One Martini backbone bead per residue (centre of mass of N, CA, C, O) as a GRO file, in nm:
protein
  144
    1MET     BB    1  -1.798  -1.122  -1.200
    2ARG     BB    2  -1.563  -1.016  -0.987
    3ASP     BB    3  -1.497  -0.907  -0.692
    4VAL     BB    4  -1.261  -0.690  -0.585
    5ALA     BB    5  -1.327  -0.770  -0.274
    6ALA     BB    6  -1.183  -1.034  -0.206
    7PRO     BB    7  -1.133  -1.273  -0.018
    8ARG     BB    8  -0.927  -1.416   0.172
    9LEU     BB    9  -0.699  -1.639   0.172
   10PRO     BB   10  -0.600  -1.914   0.267
   11ARG     BB   11  -0.335  -2.010   0.459
   12GLU     BB   12  -0.226  -2.226   0.267
   13VAL     BB   13  -0.188  -2.043   0.024
   14ARG     BB   14   0.002  -1.833   0.147
   15VAL     BB   15   0.226  -2.042   0.194
   16LEU     BB   16   0.264  -2.134  -0.094
   17VAL     BB   17   0.334  -1.854  -0.208
   18PHE     BB   18   0.582  -1.813  -0.031
   19ALA     BB   19   0.734  -2.057  -0.121
   20ALA     BB   20   0.743  -1.981  -0.423
   21PHE     BB   21   0.909  -1.734  -0.373
   22MET     BB   22   1.156  -1.862  -0.250
   23ILE     BB   23   1.213  -2.033  -0.507
   24ALA     BB   24   1.243  -1.795  -0.698
   25ILE     BB   25   1.499  -1.691  -0.566
   26GLY     BB   26   1.668  -1.934  -0.626
   27TYR     BB   27   1.645  -1.900  -0.940
   28GLY     BB   28   1.716  -1.579  -0.959
   29VAL     BB   29   1.991  -1.577  -0.759
   30VAL     BB   30   2.141  -1.847  -0.709
   31ALA     BB   31   2.173  -1.999  -0.985
   32PRO     BB   32   2.350  -1.777  -1.130
   33ALA     BB   33   2.586  -1.794  -0.904
   34LEU     BB   34   2.695  -2.082  -0.901
   35PRO     BB   35   2.893  -2.097  -1.147
   36VAL     BB   36   3.082  -1.889  -1.029
   37PHE     BB   37   3.152  -2.040  -0.775
   38ALA     BB   38   3.252  -2.295  -0.912
   39ARG     BB   39   3.494  -2.160  -1.076
   40SER     BB   40   3.667  -2.117  -0.808
   41PHE     BB   41   3.750  -2.446  -0.836
   42ASP     BB   42   3.868  -2.498  -1.123
   43VAL     BB   43   3.644  -2.553  -1.340
   44SER     BB   44   3.459  -2.605  -1.580
   45VAL     BB   45   3.194  -2.489  -1.735
   46ALA     BB   46   3.032  -2.751  -1.734
   47ALA     BB   47   3.061  -2.807  -1.429
   48ALA     BB   48   2.935  -2.544  -1.337
   49SER     BB   49   2.659  -2.601  -1.479
   50ALA     BB   50   2.590  -2.870  -1.323
   51VAL     BB   51   2.490  -2.749  -1.067
   52VAL     BB   52   2.218  -2.671  -1.171
   53SER     BB   53   2.130  -2.950  -1.301
   54ALA     BB   54   2.139  -3.126  -1.045
   55PHE     BB   55   1.878  -3.035  -0.921
   56ALA     BB   56   1.690  -3.148  -1.143
   57VAL     BB   57   1.784  -3.440  -1.135
   58ALA     BB   58   1.717  -3.502  -0.842
   59ARG     BB   59   1.413  -3.442  -0.868
   60VAL     BB   60   1.348  -3.668  -1.061
   61LEU     BB   61   1.465  -3.914  -0.892
   62PHE     BB   62   1.285  -3.831  -0.612
   63ALA     BB   63   0.983  -3.814  -0.668
   64PRO     BB   64   0.866  -4.096  -0.588
   65VAL     BB   65   0.952  -4.078  -0.292
   66SER     BB   66   0.782  -3.827  -0.221
   67GLY     BB   67   0.510  -3.959  -0.259
   68ARG     BB   68   0.544  -4.170  -0.031
   69MET     BB   69   0.584  -3.972   0.196
   70VAL     BB   70   0.308  -3.840   0.185
   71GLY     BB   71   0.146  -4.104   0.227
   72ARG     BB   72   0.278  -4.163   0.514
   73TRP     BB   73   0.297  -3.842   0.662
   74GLY     BB   74   0.199  -3.617   0.495
   75GLU     BB   75   0.198  -3.307   0.366
   76LEU     BB   76   0.306  -3.103   0.582
   77PRO     BB   77   0.561  -3.245   0.696
   78VAL     BB   78   0.693  -3.273   0.413
   79PHE     BB   79   0.689  -2.984   0.324
   80CYS     BB   80   0.857  -2.872   0.565
   81GLY     BB   81   1.093  -3.059   0.526
   82GLY     BB   82   1.170  -2.974   0.236
   83LEU     BB   83   1.228  -2.686   0.298
   84SER     BB   84   1.450  -2.739   0.509
   85VAL     BB   85   1.643  -2.892   0.321
   86VAL     BB   86   1.675  -2.661   0.115
   87ALA     BB   87   1.788  -2.453   0.312
   88VAL     BB   88   2.035  -2.607   0.423
   89SER     BB   89   2.170  -2.682   0.138
   90SER     BB   90   2.192  -2.390   0.046
   91ALA     BB   91   2.372  -2.284   0.276
   92ALA     BB   92   2.602  -2.495   0.244
   93CYS     BB   93   2.711  -2.395  -0.035
   94ALA     BB   94   2.868  -2.144   0.099
   95PHE     BB   95   3.074  -2.382   0.253
   96ALA     BB   96   3.223  -2.497   0.029
   97ALA     BB   97   3.550  -2.634  -0.043
   98ASP     BB   98   3.441  -2.787  -0.300
   99TYR     BB   99   3.298  -2.920  -0.575
  100GLY     BB  100   3.177  -3.173  -0.444
  101GLN     BB  101   3.023  -3.030  -0.216
  102LEU     BB  102   2.848  -2.853  -0.387
  103LEU     BB  103   2.704  -3.083  -0.539
  104ALA     BB  104   2.592  -3.232  -0.287
  105PHE     BB  105   2.430  -2.996  -0.173
  106ARG     BB  106   2.252  -2.951  -0.417
  107ASP     BB  107   2.136  -3.242  -0.428
  108GLY     BB  108   2.015  -3.251  -0.139
  109GLY     BB  109   1.788  -3.035  -0.192
  110ARG     BB  110   1.625  -3.255  -0.384
  111ALA     BB  111   1.571  -3.519  -0.232
  112ASN     BB  112   1.332  -3.335  -0.116
  113ASP     BB  113   1.058  -3.286  -0.327
  114ALA     BB  114   0.799  -3.215  -0.158
  115SER     BB  115   0.804  -2.899  -0.162
  116GLN     BB  116   0.644  -2.918  -0.459
  117GLN     BB  117   0.380  -3.049  -0.328
  118MET     BB  118   0.065  -2.881  -0.380
  119LYS     BB  119  -0.190  -3.042  -0.457
  120PRO     BB  120  -0.340  -3.116  -0.186
  121VAL     BB  121  -0.410  -2.816  -0.126
  122LEU     BB  122  -0.539  -2.721  -0.398
  123GLU     BB  123  -0.786  -2.927  -0.380
  124LYS     BB  124  -0.933  -2.743  -0.140
  125LEU     BB  125  -1.019  -2.547  -0.341
  126SER     BB  126  -1.169  -2.317  -0.503
  127LEU     BB  127  -1.190  -2.181  -0.806
  128ASN     BB  128  -1.134  -1.888  -0.716
  129ASP     BB  129  -0.883  -1.949  -0.552
  130MET     BB  130  -0.720  -2.078  -0.777
  131ILE     BB  131  -0.707  -1.830  -0.956
  132ASP     BB  132  -0.550  -1.664  -0.752
  133VAL     BB  133  -0.301  -1.842  -0.733
  134VAL     BB  134  -0.221  -1.823  -1.028
  135ALA     BB  135  -0.181  -1.520  -1.024
  136TYR     BB  136   0.041  -1.515  -0.809
  137LEU     BB  137   0.237  -1.712  -0.950
  138GLY     BB  138   0.254  -1.542  -1.211
  139SER     BB  139   0.401  -1.303  -1.076
  140LEU     BB  140   0.659  -1.478  -0.999
  141TYR     BB  141   0.644  -1.618  -1.317
  142PRO     BB  142   0.708  -1.465  -1.568
  143PRO     BB  143   0.721  -1.433  -1.873
  144GLN     BB  144   0.998  -1.439  -2.118
   0.00000   0.00000   0.00000
């Protein structure tokens, strides 16, 4: 049985949990609002919904590139760069003048998928710390 007063998680893990929380905000707050915003450009419902799907499609397409970037420059610089790209592109969505720009800004946020690559940091954890991380992440993404 684990001690209730478990030691504090390593800094890397706290950063990852914070990043996961910020990503959860994007899924929980921004993603539902995007189709409504897209509809303001007088596009079809399908086109408005495509704004949300475009993010996932871009992530799939750029995943192999992200892996090479991590191999070339290392996890931390690529992770921080990925978060920066997502933050800038998400903020740019608010200033999109037309549907094309909105779609481009949304896709651009996923072009650097490395912000999701937490595996290298998680591999450095002990089993107990990994259990704690899963618990924290589980609280961010509760079952539906």
